[in-house]
DRENSEMI-396768 format. One record per residue: residue in one letter; x, y, z of N, C-alpha, C in turn. Coordinates in Angstrom, 2 decimals, padded with zeros to 5 digits. Layout:
% DRENSEMI-396768
aa, n.east, n.north, n.up, ca.east, ca.north, ca.up, c.east, c.north, c.up
A, X, Y, Z, X, Y, Z, X, Y, Z
...
% end
This chain:
% DRENSEMI-396768
aa, n.east, n.north, n.up, ca.east, ca.north, ca.up, c.east, c.north, c.up
M, 077.72, 154.83, 082.38, 078.44, 153.58, 082.61, 077.87, 152.89, 083.83
T, 077.67, 151.61, 083.71, 077.22, 150.81, 084.85, 078.45, 150.28, 085.56
T, 078.73, 150.81, 086.73, 079.98, 150.49, 087.39, 080.07, 149.03, 087.80
S, 078.93, 148.36, 087.91, 078.97, 146.94, 088.27, 079.52, 146.10, 087.12
Q, 079.51, 146.66, 085.87, 080.04, 145.91, 084.74, 081.56, 145.95, 084.73
N, 082.10, 147.13, 084.67, 083.55, 147.28, 084.64, 083.89, 148.72, 085.00
P, 084.31, 148.97, 086.24, 084.54, 150.35, 086.67, 085.76, 151.00, 086.05
Q, 086.58, 150.23, 085.33, 087.82, 150.78, 084.77, 087.64, 151.35, 083.37
W, 086.66, 150.86, 082.63, 086.57, 151.18, 081.22, 085.13, 151.49, 080.83
G, 084.98, 152.30, 079.80, 083.67, 152.51, 079.21, 083.28, 153.98, 079.19
T, 082.47, 154.34, 078.18, 081.99, 155.71, 078.04, 080.48, 155.69, 077.80
P, 079.71, 156.34, 078.67, 078.25, 156.36, 078.50, 077.76, 157.46, 077.58
D, 078.64, 158.40, 077.25, 078.27, 159.54, 076.42, 079.55, 160.27, 076.03
M, 079.44, 161.47, 075.49, 080.62, 162.22, 075.05, 080.95, 163.38, 075.97
V, 080.21, 163.51, 077.09, 080.36, 164.73, 077.91, 080.62, 164.45, 079.38
S, 080.37, 163.25, 079.87, 080.63, 162.97, 081.28, 082.12, 163.06, 081.57
Q, 082.46, 163.17, 082.85, 083.84, 163.37, 083.28, 084.80, 162.41, 082.59
L, 085.75, 162.98, 081.83, 086.75, 162.18, 081.13, 087.86, 161.83, 082.12
E, 087.90, 160.57, 082.53, 088.86, 160.13, 083.55, 090.14, 159.58, 082.93
R, 089.99, 158.82, 081.84, 091.17, 158.18, 081.25, 091.07, 158.22, 079.73
V, 092.18, 158.50, 079.08, 092.15, 158.71, 077.64, 093.46, 158.20, 077.05
L, 093.37, 157.68, 075.84, 094.53, 157.16, 075.12, 094.85, 158.08, 073.95
V, 096.12, 158.45, 073.82, 096.59, 159.25, 072.68, 097.79, 158.54, 072.06
R, 098.16, 158.97, 070.87, 099.35, 158.39, 070.22, 100.29, 159.51, 069.80
T, 101.56, 159.36, 070.17, 102.57, 160.31, 069.72, 102.60, 160.31, 068.19
P, 102.57, 161.49, 067.57, 102.57, 161.51, 066.10, 103.90, 161.04, 065.53
T, 103.82, 160.36, 064.40, 105.05, 160.04, 063.67, 105.51, 161.26, 062.89
T, 106.81, 161.35, 062.68, 107.35, 162.40, 061.81, 107.80, 161.81, 060.48
V, 107.55, 160.50, 060.29, 107.99, 159.78, 059.10, 106.77, 159.30, 058.33
G, 106.60, 159.78, 057.11, 105.47, 159.32, 056.32, 105.11, 160.31, 055.23
K, 104.21, 159.89, 054.36, 103.80, 160.71, 053.22, 102.54, 161.48, 053.60
F, 102.74, 162.58, 054.34, 101.62, 163.36, 054.87, 100.70, 163.86, 053.75
V, 101.29, 164.43, 052.71, 100.49, 165.05, 051.65, 100.02, 164.00, 050.64
Q, 100.95, 163.13, 050.21, 100.67, 162.22, 049.11, 099.64, 161.15, 049.50
E, 099.73, 160.60, 050.70, 098.83, 159.51, 051.11, 097.86, 159.94, 052.20
G, 098.30, 160.86, 053.06, 097.44, 161.28, 054.16, 096.52, 162.42, 053.81
F, 096.82, 163.13, 052.72, 096.04, 164.29, 052.27, 096.06, 165.41, 053.31
W, 097.18, 165.51, 054.05, 097.38, 166.64, 054.96, 097.85, 167.85, 054.14
R, 097.82, 169.05, 054.75, 098.70, 170.14, 054.32, 100.02, 169.88, 055.04
Q, 101.13, 170.00, 054.36, 102.41, 169.58, 054.93, 102.65, 170.22, 056.29
P, 102.78, 169.41, 057.35, 103.02, 169.98, 058.67, 104.50, 170.21, 058.94
D, 104.77, 171.05, 059.92, 106.10, 171.17, 060.50, 106.24, 170.00, 061.48
T, 107.08, 169.02, 061.16, 107.10, 167.79, 061.95, 107.64, 168.02, 063.36
A, 108.52, 168.99, 063.53, 108.97, 169.30, 064.89, 107.82, 169.88, 065.70
A, 107.04, 170.74, 065.06, 105.90, 171.35, 065.75, 104.83, 170.30, 066.08
L, 104.70, 169.28, 065.23, 103.76, 168.19, 065.53, 103.98, 167.64, 066.93
L, 105.23, 167.34, 067.23, 105.57, 166.74, 068.52, 105.35, 167.72, 069.67
I, 105.72, 168.96, 069.45, 105.56, 169.98, 070.50, 104.09, 170.21, 070.80
E, 103.29, 170.36, 069.75, 101.85, 170.60, 069.94, 101.18, 169.42, 070.62
H, 101.54, 168.21, 070.21, 100.91, 167.03, 070.80, 101.28, 166.90, 072.27
K, 102.52, 167.17, 072.61, 102.94, 167.10, 074.02, 102.20, 168.13, 074.85
S, 102.03, 169.32, 074.33, 101.31, 170.35, 075.08, 099.84, 169.97, 075.24
F, 099.30, 169.28, 074.24, 097.91, 168.81, 074.32, 097.76, 167.78, 075.43
T, 098.67, 166.81, 075.49, 098.57, 165.79, 076.54, 098.76, 166.43, 077.92
E, 099.65, 167.41, 078.02, 099.84, 168.10, 079.30, 098.59, 168.87, 079.71
L, 097.89, 169.44, 078.73, 096.63, 170.13, 079.03, 095.60, 169.14, 079.58
L, 095.48, 167.97, 078.94, 094.53, 166.97, 079.42, 094.86, 166.55, 080.85
E, 096.14, 166.35, 081.13, 096.54, 165.97, 082.49, 096.21, 167.07, 083.49
S, 096.40, 168.33, 083.08, 096.11, 169.44, 083.98, 094.62, 169.55, 084.27
L, 093.80, 168.99, 083.39, 092.35, 169.00, 083.57, 091.85, 167.76, 084.30
G, 092.78, 166.94, 084.79, 092.41, 165.81, 085.64, 092.32, 164.47, 084.94
C, 092.73, 164.40, 083.67, 092.66, 163.14, 082.93, 093.93, 162.30, 083.16
T, 093.75, 161.00, 083.29, 094.88, 160.08, 083.18, 095.10, 159.81, 081.70
V, 096.31, 160.11, 081.21, 096.60, 160.01, 079.78, 097.58, 158.87, 079.53
D, 097.14, 157.86, 078.76, 098.01, 156.80, 078.29, 098.52, 157.20, 076.91
V, 099.85, 157.08, 076.70, 100.45, 157.51, 075.44, 100.99, 156.31, 074.69
A, 100.41, 156.03, 073.52, 100.89, 154.95, 072.67, 102.03, 155.46, 071.80
P, 102.92, 154.55, 071.37, 104.08, 154.99, 070.58, 103.69, 155.35, 069.15
P, 104.52, 156.16, 068.47, 104.24, 156.47, 067.07, 104.41, 155.24, 066.19
V, 103.74, 155.26, 065.05, 103.90, 154.19, 064.06, 104.35, 154.84, 062.76
D, 105.61, 154.66, 062.41, 106.15, 155.30, 061.22, 105.34, 154.91, 059.98
G, 105.06, 155.91, 059.16, 104.30, 155.68, 057.94, 102.81, 155.90, 058.10
L, 102.29, 155.70, 059.32, 100.85, 155.88, 059.56, 100.62, 157.29, 060.10
V, 100.60, 158.26, 059.17, 100.56, 159.66, 059.60, 099.25, 160.02, 060.27
D, 098.15, 159.31, 059.93, 096.85, 159.61, 060.52, 096.64, 158.92, 061.86
A, 097.57, 158.05, 062.26, 097.36, 157.28, 063.49, 097.34, 158.14, 064.74
V, 097.78, 159.40, 064.62, 097.67, 160.33, 065.74, 096.20, 160.60, 066.08
Y, 095.32, 160.39, 065.11, 093.89, 160.63, 065.33, 093.25, 159.36, 065.89
M, 093.43, 159.19, 067.19, 093.10, 157.94, 067.87, 091.61, 157.68, 068.02
H, 090.80, 158.69, 067.71, 089.36, 158.50, 067.86, 088.77, 157.58, 066.80
D, 089.49, 157.42, 065.69, 088.88, 156.79, 064.52, 088.96, 155.27, 064.42
P, 090.01, 154.58, 064.91, 090.06, 153.12, 064.72, 089.16, 152.33, 065.65
M, 088.49, 153.00, 066.60, 087.75, 152.29, 067.63, 086.52, 153.07, 068.05
I, 085.49, 152.35, 068.47, 084.39, 152.96, 069.21, 084.44, 152.40, 070.63
M, 084.64, 153.26, 071.62, 084.52, 152.81, 073.00, 083.05, 152.85, 073.38
T, 082.60, 151.78, 074.02, 081.20, 151.65, 074.42, 081.15, 151.45, 075.94
P, 079.98, 151.43, 076.54, 079.90, 151.08, 077.96, 080.24, 149.61, 078.23
H, 080.46, 148.84, 077.16, 080.61, 147.38, 077.30, 081.92, 146.87, 076.70
G, 082.86, 147.76, 076.42, 084.13, 147.39, 075.81, 084.32, 148.08, 074.48
A, 085.48, 147.86, 073.89, 085.85, 148.55, 072.65, 085.39, 147.76, 071.42
I, 084.96, 148.49, 070.40, 084.70, 147.90, 069.09, 085.80, 148.40, 068.15
L, 086.63, 147.48, 067.68, 087.66, 147.84, 066.70, 087.03, 147.93, 065.32
L, 087.41, 148.93, 064.58, 086.75, 149.22, 063.31, 087.58, 148.74, 062.13
R, 087.08, 148.97, 060.95, 087.76, 148.65, 059.70, 087.68, 149.90, 058.86
M, 088.84, 150.43, 058.42, 088.90, 151.79, 057.93, 088.97, 151.85, 056.41
A, 088.20, 152.79, 055.84, 088.08, 152.88, 054.38, 089.25, 153.61, 053.74
K, 089.85, 154.56, 054.42, 090.97, 155.31, 053.86, 092.18, 154.37, 053.77
P, 092.74, 154.15, 052.58, 093.77, 153.12, 052.41, 094.93, 153.22, 053.39
I, 095.45, 154.43, 053.62, 096.62, 154.57, 054.49, 096.29, 154.20, 055.94
R, 094.99, 154.20, 056.28, 094.60, 153.94, 057.66, 094.24, 152.48, 057.94
S, 094.22, 151.65, 056.90, 093.76, 150.26, 057.09, 094.57, 149.47, 058.12
P, 095.89, 149.74, 058.33, 096.61, 148.99, 059.36, 096.34, 149.45, 060.79
E, 095.65, 150.57, 060.96, 095.56, 151.17, 062.29, 094.80, 150.33, 063.33
P, 093.67, 149.69, 062.98, 092.98, 148.91, 064.01, 093.84, 147.79, 064.61
A, 094.70, 147.17, 063.81, 095.58, 146.12, 064.34, 096.57, 146.71, 065.34
E, 097.09, 147.90, 065.04, 097.98, 148.58, 065.99, 097.22, 148.95, 067.27
F, 095.98, 149.37, 067.08, 095.15, 149.78, 068.20, 094.85, 148.59, 069.11
R, 094.62, 147.42, 068.52, 094.36, 146.22, 069.32, 095.53, 145.96, 070.27
K, 096.76, 146.11, 069.78, 097.93, 145.92, 070.65, 097.90, 146.88, 071.83
D, 097.55, 148.13, 071.56, 097.51, 149.13, 072.62, 096.45, 148.77, 073.66
L, 095.27, 148.38, 073.19, 094.18, 148.06, 074.12, 094.51, 146.82, 074.94
E, 095.05, 145.80, 074.28, 095.39, 144.58, 075.00, 096.48, 144.84, 076.03
G, 097.41, 145.73, 075.70, 098.46, 146.07, 076.65, 097.92, 146.77, 077.90
L, 096.84, 147.52, 077.72, 096.23, 148.21, 078.85, 095.20, 147.35, 079.58
G, 094.79, 146.25, 078.95, 093.76, 145.40, 079.56, 092.34, 145.85, 079.28
V, 092.16, 146.64, 078.22, 090.81, 147.10, 077.87, 090.03, 145.97, 077.20
P, 088.83, 145.65, 077.66, 088.05, 144.58, 077.03, 087.61, 144.97, 075.62
I, 087.63, 144.00, 074.71, 087.24, 144.24, 073.32, 085.92, 143.52, 073.06
L, 084.91, 144.30, 072.73, 083.57, 143.77, 072.50, 083.47, 143.08, 071.14
G, 084.20, 143.58, 070.15, 084.12, 142.99, 068.82, 084.95, 143.78, 067.83
Q, 084.95, 143.31, 066.57, 085.70, 143.98, 065.51, 084.93, 143.86, 064.21
L, 084.92, 144.93, 063.44, 084.21, 144.90, 062.16, 084.96, 144.01, 061.16
T, 084.20, 143.38, 060.28, 084.77, 142.50, 059.26, 084.24, 142.92, 057.88
D, 084.95, 142.53, 056.85, 084.58, 142.80, 055.46, 083.13, 142.35, 055.22
P, 082.28, 143.16, 054.58, 082.55, 144.38, 053.82, 082.34, 145.67, 054.63
A, 082.24, 145.56, 055.93, 081.97, 146.73, 056.75, 083.20, 147.63, 056.85
F, 082.95, 148.94, 056.91, 083.99, 149.85, 057.36, 083.34, 151.00, 058.11
A, 084.10, 151.60, 059.00, 083.59, 152.71, 059.81, 084.76, 153.43, 060.45
D, 084.56, 154.71, 060.73, 085.50, 155.53, 061.48, 084.83, 155.97, 062.78
G, 085.62, 156.04, 063.85, 085.08, 156.49, 065.12, 084.59, 157.93, 065.10
G, 085.13, 158.74, 064.19, 084.68, 160.11, 064.06, 083.26, 160.24, 063.55
D, 082.69, 159.13, 063.08, 081.30, 159.14, 062.61, 080.32, 158.75, 063.70
K, 080.77, 158.63, 064.94, 079.85, 158.24, 066.01, 079.78, 159.31, 067.09
V, 078.59, 159.47, 067.63, 078.36, 160.35, 068.78, 077.45, 159.64, 069.76
W, 077.95, 159.43, 070.98, 077.11, 158.88, 072.06, 076.33, 160.03, 072.69
L, 074.98, 159.92, 072.68, 074.18, 160.88, 073.43, 074.01, 160.43, 074.87
D, 073.80, 159.12, 075.06, 073.75, 158.54, 076.39, 074.07, 157.07, 076.25
A, 074.07, 156.34, 077.36, 074.53, 154.96, 077.33, 073.67, 154.04, 076.47
K, 072.48, 154.50, 076.10, 071.57, 153.68, 075.28, 071.30, 154.30, 073.92
T, 072.01, 155.38, 073.56, 071.72, 156.08, 072.31, 073.02, 156.44, 071.59
L, 073.26, 155.78, 070.46, 074.44, 156.03, 069.64, 074.01, 156.57, 068.29
L, 074.60, 157.69, 067.88, 074.35, 158.26, 066.56, 075.54, 157.93, 065.66
I, 075.26, 157.53, 064.41, 076.32, 157.21, 063.46, 076.05, 157.92, 062.14
G, 077.11, 158.52, 061.58, 077.02, 159.13, 060.26, 077.30, 158.11, 059.18
H, 076.46, 158.09, 058.14, 076.63, 157.19, 056.99, 077.20, 158.04, 055.86
G, 078.47, 157.77, 055.53, 079.13, 158.57, 054.50, 080.22, 157.76, 053.82
Y, 081.26, 158.45, 053.35, 082.32, 157.76, 052.63, 083.25, 156.97, 053.55
R, 083.25, 157.26, 054.85, 084.12, 156.55, 055.79, 083.37, 155.49, 056.60
T, 082.06, 155.52, 056.57, 081.23, 154.54, 057.31, 080.09, 154.10, 056.41
N, 080.06, 152.81, 056.10, 079.02, 152.32, 055.18, 077.90, 151.60, 055.94
Q, 076.89, 151.16, 055.18, 075.73, 150.53, 055.82, 076.12, 149.24, 056.54
A, 077.02, 148.46, 055.94, 077.46, 147.22, 056.59, 078.14, 147.52, 057.92
G, 078.93, 148.62, 057.98, 079.56, 149.01, 059.23, 078.54, 149.37, 060.28
I, 077.53, 150.14, 059.88, 076.46, 150.51, 060.82, 075.74, 149.27, 061.31
D, 075.44, 148.35, 060.39, 074.72, 147.13, 060.76, 075.52, 146.29, 061.76
Q, 076.84, 146.18, 061.54, 077.65, 145.36, 062.44, 077.78, 146.01, 063.82
V, 077.94, 147.33, 063.87, 077.97, 148.02, 065.16, 076.64, 147.83, 065.88
R, 075.55, 147.99, 065.15, 074.22, 147.81, 065.75, 074.05, 146.40, 066.31
A, 074.53, 145.41, 065.58, 074.40, 144.03, 066.04, 075.23, 143.77, 067.30
L, 076.41, 144.38, 067.38, 077.25, 144.20, 068.57, 076.63, 144.85, 069.80
L, 075.89, 145.94, 069.60, 075.34, 146.68, 070.73, 073.91, 146.28, 071.08
A, 073.23, 145.62, 070.15, 071.83, 145.25, 070.39, 071.63, 144.44, 071.67
P, 072.50, 143.46, 071.98, 072.29, 142.69, 073.22, 072.36, 143.54, 074.48
H, 072.91, 144.74, 074.37, 073.05, 145.61, 075.53, 071.97, 146.70, 075.56
G, 070.99, 146.58, 074.65, 069.87, 147.51, 074.65, 070.20, 148.90, 074.13
V, 071.22, 149.00, 073.30, 071.61, 150.30, 072.74, 070.88, 150.54, 071.43
D, 070.26, 151.70, 071.30, 069.63, 152.11, 070.05, 070.65, 152.85, 069.19
V, 070.79, 152.43, 067.94, 071.73, 153.05, 067.01, 070.93, 153.76, 065.92
F, 071.13, 155.06, 065.80, 070.44, 155.88, 064.80, 071.47, 156.36, 063.78
S, 071.19, 156.17, 062.49, 072.13, 156.58, 061.46, 071.59, 157.78, 060.68
F, 072.51, 158.60, 060.21, 072.17, 159.83, 059.48, 073.07, 159.94, 058.27
D, 072.48, 160.19, 057.10, 073.25, 160.31, 055.87, 074.05, 161.61, 055.87
L, 075.35, 161.48, 055.59, 076.20, 162.66, 055.47, 076.28, 163.10, 054.01
P, 076.47, 164.39, 053.75, 076.52, 164.88, 052.37, 077.84, 164.53, 051.68
H, 077.83, 164.64, 050.36, 079.03, 164.40, 049.54, 080.14, 165.38, 049.90
Y, 079.82, 166.64, 050.09, 080.76, 167.72, 050.42, 081.92, 167.73, 049.42
E, 083.15, 167.39, 049.84, 084.30, 167.44, 048.94, 084.69, 166.07, 048.41
G, 083.83, 165.08, 048.61, 084.03, 163.79, 047.97, 084.76, 162.75, 048.81
P, 084.97, 161.56, 048.24, 085.51, 160.42, 048.98, 086.91, 160.63, 049.55
S, 087.75, 161.42, 048.89, 089.12, 161.56, 049.37, 089.23, 162.55, 050.53
A, 088.24, 163.40, 050.70, 088.23, 164.35, 051.81, 087.57, 163.70, 053.02
V, 087.81, 164.28, 054.20, 087.23, 163.70, 055.40, 086.04, 164.56, 055.83
L, 084.89, 163.93, 055.99, 083.74, 164.57, 056.61, 083.12, 163.52, 057.52
H, 083.30, 163.71, 058.80, 082.72, 162.81, 059.80, 081.49, 163.45, 060.42
L, 080.70, 162.63, 061.08, 079.59, 163.18, 061.85, 080.12, 164.20, 062.86
M, 081.30, 163.91, 063.45, 081.86, 164.85, 064.43, 082.53, 166.05, 063.79
S, 082.55, 166.10, 062.44, 082.95, 167.34, 061.77, 081.87, 168.39, 061.91
V, 080.63, 167.95, 062.15, 079.50, 168.89, 062.19, 078.78, 168.89, 063.53
L, 079.13, 167.98, 064.45, 078.41, 167.89, 065.73, 079.37, 167.53, 066.86
S, 079.40, 168.36, 067.90, 080.15, 168.05, 069.11, 079.30, 168.36, 070.33
P, 078.87, 167.34, 071.09, 078.16, 167.62, 072.34, 079.11, 168.27, 073.34
I, 078.61, 169.27, 074.08, 079.43, 169.92, 075.10, 078.79, 169.86, 076.49
A, 077.56, 169.38, 076.55, 076.87, 169.12, 077.81, 075.73, 168.17, 077.47
H, 075.03, 167.70, 078.50, 073.96, 166.75, 078.22, 072.84, 167.39, 077.39
D, 072.73, 168.72, 077.42, 071.65, 169.39, 076.70, 072.16, 170.45, 075.73
K, 073.47, 170.43, 075.44, 074.04, 171.44, 074.55, 075.07, 170.82, 073.61
A, 075.19, 171.41, 072.42, 076.15, 170.93, 071.43, 076.64, 172.12, 070.61
V, 077.69, 171.88, 069.82, 078.14, 172.82, 068.80, 077.90, 172.14, 067.45
V, 077.31, 172.86, 066.51, 076.89, 172.27, 065.24, 077.31, 173.18, 064.09
Y, 077.78, 172.56, 063.01, 077.95, 173.28, 061.74, 076.71, 172.98, 060.91
E, 075.78, 173.91, 060.91, 074.45, 173.65, 060.36, 074.43, 173.35, 058.85
P, 075.22, 174.04, 058.00, 075.09, 173.81, 056.56, 075.33, 172.37, 056.12
L, 076.17, 171.61, 056.83, 076.43, 170.22, 056.46, 075.74, 169.22, 057.39
A, 074.97, 169.71, 058.34, 074.30, 168.82, 059.28, 073.04, 168.23, 058.64
P, 072.85, 166.91, 058.70, 071.63, 166.32, 058.17, 070.39, 166.89, 058.87
V, 069.35, 167.14, 058.09, 068.11, 167.69, 058.66, 067.57, 166.76, 059.75
R, 067.57, 165.46, 059.47, 067.04, 164.52, 060.47, 067.85, 164.54, 061.76
L, 069.14, 164.84, 061.65, 069.97, 164.93, 062.85, 069.54, 166.13, 063.69
L, 069.36, 167.28, 063.06, 068.93, 168.46, 063.81, 067.56, 168.24, 064.44
Q, 066.67, 167.59, 063.71, 065.36, 167.29, 064.27, 065.47, 166.32, 065.44
F, 066.39, 165.36, 065.34, 066.60, 164.40, 066.42, 067.12, 165.12, 067.67
L, 068.08, 166.02, 067.50, 068.59, 166.78, 068.64, 067.46, 167.57, 069.30
E, 066.63, 168.20, 068.48, 065.50, 168.95, 069.03, 064.56, 168.04, 069.82
S, 064.35, 166.83, 069.31, 063.44, 165.89, 069.99, 063.99, 165.47, 071.34
R, 065.32, 165.57, 071.52, 065.96, 165.24, 072.80, 066.23, 166.49, 073.65
N, 065.65, 167.61, 073.22, 065.81, 168.88, 073.95, 067.27, 169.30, 074.07
I, 068.03, 169.06, 072.99, 069.42, 169.49, 072.93, 069.49, 170.74, 072.05
S, 069.94, 171.84, 072.65, 070.13, 173.08, 071.88, 071.57, 173.14, 071.41
W, 071.86, 174.06, 070.50, 073.23, 174.10, 069.97, 073.67, 175.51, 069.62
F, 075.00, 175.66, 069.61, 075.67, 176.84, 069.11, 076.08, 176.57, 067.67
S, 075.87, 177.55, 066.79, 076.20, 177.37, 065.38, 077.59, 177.91, 065.10
V, 078.41, 177.08, 064.45, 079.77, 177.49, 064.09, 079.78, 177.94, 062.62
S, 080.66, 178.86, 062.28, 080.76, 179.37, 060.92, 081.54, 178.41, 060.03
E, 081.44, 178.60, 058.71, 082.21, 177.76, 057.79, 083.70, 177.97, 058.01
K, 084.11, 179.20, 058.20, 085.53, 179.50, 058.42, 086.07, 178.73, 059.61
E, 085.32, 178.72, 060.70, 085.81, 178.06, 061.91, 085.57, 176.55, 061.89
M, 084.61, 176.08, 061.12, 084.50, 174.64, 060.92, 085.77, 174.11, 060.27
L, 086.34, 174.88, 059.34, 087.54, 174.44, 058.62, 088.79, 174.47, 059.49
T, 088.73, 175.16, 060.62, 089.86, 175.17, 061.56, 089.48, 174.45, 062.86
Q, 088.61, 173.44, 062.71, 088.22, 172.51, 063.79, 087.40, 173.17, 064.90
G, 086.68, 174.24, 064.55, 085.83, 174.91, 065.54, 084.59, 174.13, 065.91
S, 084.25, 173.11, 065.11, 083.09, 172.28, 065.47, 083.50, 170.89, 065.94
N, 084.81, 170.68, 066.12, 085.29, 169.41, 066.68, 085.89, 169.73, 068.05
I, 085.09, 169.60, 069.07, 085.42, 170.07, 070.41, 085.44, 168.88, 071.36
L, 086.46, 168.81, 072.21, 086.57, 167.74, 073.20, 085.99, 168.23, 074.52
T, 084.98, 167.53, 075.01, 084.39, 167.86, 076.30, 085.07, 167.05, 077.40
I, 085.56, 167.74, 078.41, 086.21, 167.11, 079.56, 085.17, 166.70, 080.59
R, 084.22, 167.55, 080.80, 083.03, 167.30, 081.61, 082.01, 168.33, 081.18
P, 080.75, 168.21, 081.57, 079.75, 169.14, 081.03, 080.16, 170.61, 081.19
N, 080.15, 171.31, 080.07, 080.45, 172.74, 080.01, 081.92, 173.08, 080.31
V, 082.80, 172.09, 080.19, 084.25, 172.31, 080.27, 084.85, 171.63, 079.04
V, 085.44, 172.42, 078.13, 085.82, 171.89, 076.83, 087.22, 172.31, 076.43
V, 087.78, 171.54, 075.48, 089.05, 171.88, 074.84, 088.75, 172.22, 073.38
L, 089.24, 173.36, 072.95, 088.98, 173.89, 071.61, 090.32, 174.23, 070.96
A, 090.46, 173.90, 069.67, 091.65, 174.32, 068.93, 091.69, 175.84, 068.86
A, 092.85, 176.42, 069.16, 093.01, 177.87, 069.10, 092.77, 178.36, 067.67
G, 092.35, 179.62, 067.57, 092.12, 180.20, 066.25, 090.67, 180.18, 065.82
N, 089.77, 179.96, 066.78, 088.33, 179.95, 066.50, 087.62, 180.93, 067.46
P, 087.91, 182.23, 067.30, 087.47, 183.19, 068.31, 085.97, 183.40, 068.39
V, 085.24, 183.18, 067.30, 083.80, 183.45, 067.32, 083.07, 182.41, 068.16
I, 083.33, 181.13, 067.87, 082.65, 180.09, 068.66, 083.19, 180.10, 070.10
E, 084.47, 180.43, 070.26, 085.03, 180.55, 071.61, 084.26, 181.60, 072.42
A, 084.02, 182.75, 071.81, 083.30, 183.82, 072.50, 081.87, 183.43, 072.82
Q, 081.21, 182.73, 071.87, 079.84, 182.27, 072.13, 079.78, 181.34, 073.33
L, 080.73, 180.42, 073.38, 080.75, 179.45, 074.47, 081.03, 180.14, 075.81
R, 082.03, 181.01, 075.82, 082.36, 181.69, 077.07, 081.19, 182.55, 077.56
A, 080.50, 183.21, 076.61, 079.36, 184.05, 076.99, 078.23, 183.23, 077.61
A, 078.18, 181.95, 077.25, 077.14, 181.06, 077.80, 077.60, 180.35, 079.08
G, 078.79, 180.72, 079.57, 079.26, 180.14, 080.81, 080.06, 178.86, 080.65
V, 080.42, 178.53, 079.41, 081.23, 177.33, 079.17, 082.69, 177.65, 079.45
E, 083.37, 176.77, 080.16, 084.80, 176.93, 080.45, 085.58, 176.38, 079.25
V, 086.33, 177.24, 078.57, 087.02, 176.88, 077.33, 088.53, 176.87, 077.56
H, 089.16, 175.76, 077.22, 090.62, 175.64, 077.28, 091.13, 175.50, 075.85
L, 092.08, 176.35, 075.46, 092.59, 176.37, 074.10, 093.90, 175.60, 074.00
F, 094.12, 174.98, 072.84, 095.43, 174.42, 072.56, 095.83, 174.79, 071.14
N, 097.11, 174.98, 070.93, 097.62, 175.34, 069.61, 097.80, 174.07, 068.79
G, 096.92, 173.87, 067.83, 096.98, 172.67, 067.01, 097.14, 172.95, 065.54
D, 097.86, 174.02, 065.19, 098.00, 174.40, 063.78, 098.50, 173.25, 062.92
N, 099.43, 172.46, 063.44, 100.00, 171.36, 062.68, 099.31, 170.04, 062.99
V, 099.20, 169.69, 064.26, 098.71, 168.37, 064.62, 097.20, 168.23, 064.44
A, 096.49, 169.35, 064.41, 095.04, 169.29, 064.25, 094.60, 169.81, 062.89
V, 094.83, 171.10, 062.65, 094.25, 171.75, 061.47, 094.80, 171.18, 060.16
K, 096.12, 170.96, 060.08, 096.70, 170.53, 058.81, 096.34, 169.09, 058.45
G, 095.88, 168.32, 059.40, 095.43, 166.96, 059.12, 093.93, 166.79, 059.21
D, 093.21, 167.91, 059.38, 091.74, 167.89, 059.48, 091.25, 167.04, 060.64
G, 091.88, 167.22, 061.80, 091.44, 166.49, 062.99, 091.52, 167.37, 064.22
G, 090.42, 167.53, 064.91, 090.39, 168.40, 066.08, 090.76, 167.68, 067.36
P, 090.55, 168.34, 068.51, 090.96, 167.75, 069.79, 090.26, 166.44, 070.12
T, 089.00, 166.28, 069.71, 088.35, 164.99, 069.93, 089.03, 163.91, 069.12
C, 089.38, 164.23, 067.86, 090.01, 163.24, 066.98, 091.33, 162.71, 067.56
L, 092.02, 163.54, 068.34, 093.32, 163.17, 068.89, 093.21, 162.21, 070.07
T, 092.00, 161.95, 070.53, 091.81, 161.16, 071.75, 090.96, 159.93, 071.53
A, 091.31, 158.86, 072.23, 090.44, 157.69, 072.35, 090.01, 157.62, 073.81
P, 088.77, 157.99, 074.12, 088.33, 157.96, 075.51, 088.22, 156.52, 076.01
L, 088.80, 156.24, 077.16, 088.73, 154.89, 077.74, 087.77, 154.82, 078.90
L, 087.60, 155.92, 079.62, 086.70, 155.94, 080.77, 086.11, 157.32, 080.96
R, 084.80, 157.38, 080.96, 084.06, 158.56, 081.39, 083.13, 158.13, 082.51
V, 083.01, 158.96, 083.52, 082.18, 158.64, 084.67, 081.06, 159.65, 084.75
S, 079.83, 159.15, 084.74, 078.66, 160.03, 084.71, 078.07, 160.20, 086.10
N, 077.79, 161.46, 086.43, 077.00, 161.76, 087.63, 075.62, 162.27, 087.22
H, 075.32, 162.11, 085.93, 074.06, 162.61, 085.38, 072.96, 161.61, 085.67
G, 071.83, 162.11, 086.09, 070.74, 161.22, 086.48, 070.07, 160.52, 085.33
% end
């Protein structure tokens, strides 16, 4: 982030010190299974788990802004998806999953209430989810091209960022379980330091792995079992300090053995049953880099 632009907002990557983050209290009212394609959650546990998650973020030094629940929008708890935060303001997206289409408008209200600058918004025929983007650095954005992010979405994001000298690289995601299931780029890739990541290799595009190698980024491989319980969707608080959904002991042990500080949260309902990990639950508003 270039502090001369706006010291209050912006993210130069996915791993620098997370100073401020926006979350949304989950709704307990809505068609979780029928429209959201969740496994039916315990709605009381949803609230308890989410509150403990926000308290964990605060204990790790983050300022946490909490947006109100929106009844009926069961996926709106996954705040990472309606927006891409950039070093130059927020890009509001347009979402392909029908139940999620109202979310960017709700998100705009939240951002305007906080005073976050908005760089732009996607328009028809573009669509994209924030879970399909990974910032490697302030000039390098990776985007997954799949059922939730189309070519028009990639083109519009690229056009919004081009004046700021940002290179946008896209990678084709596999069919996997089809259009109704969720597979984001961040389902298979989570940076945990400037030179390290966690990757689910079987679904990772070959060109993506080659790109990481070209940037001297090494990775820990997560198993299929733990990918399904959000073991490859990890929130980095600062380099080598991460939040991981509990119940992923193999990748947890790998990270700890490598000197990574791992903080666990119980997300059986708010994360696993809706296919969204700790990164999905957050919209980063400010990260501050001390990286050269």
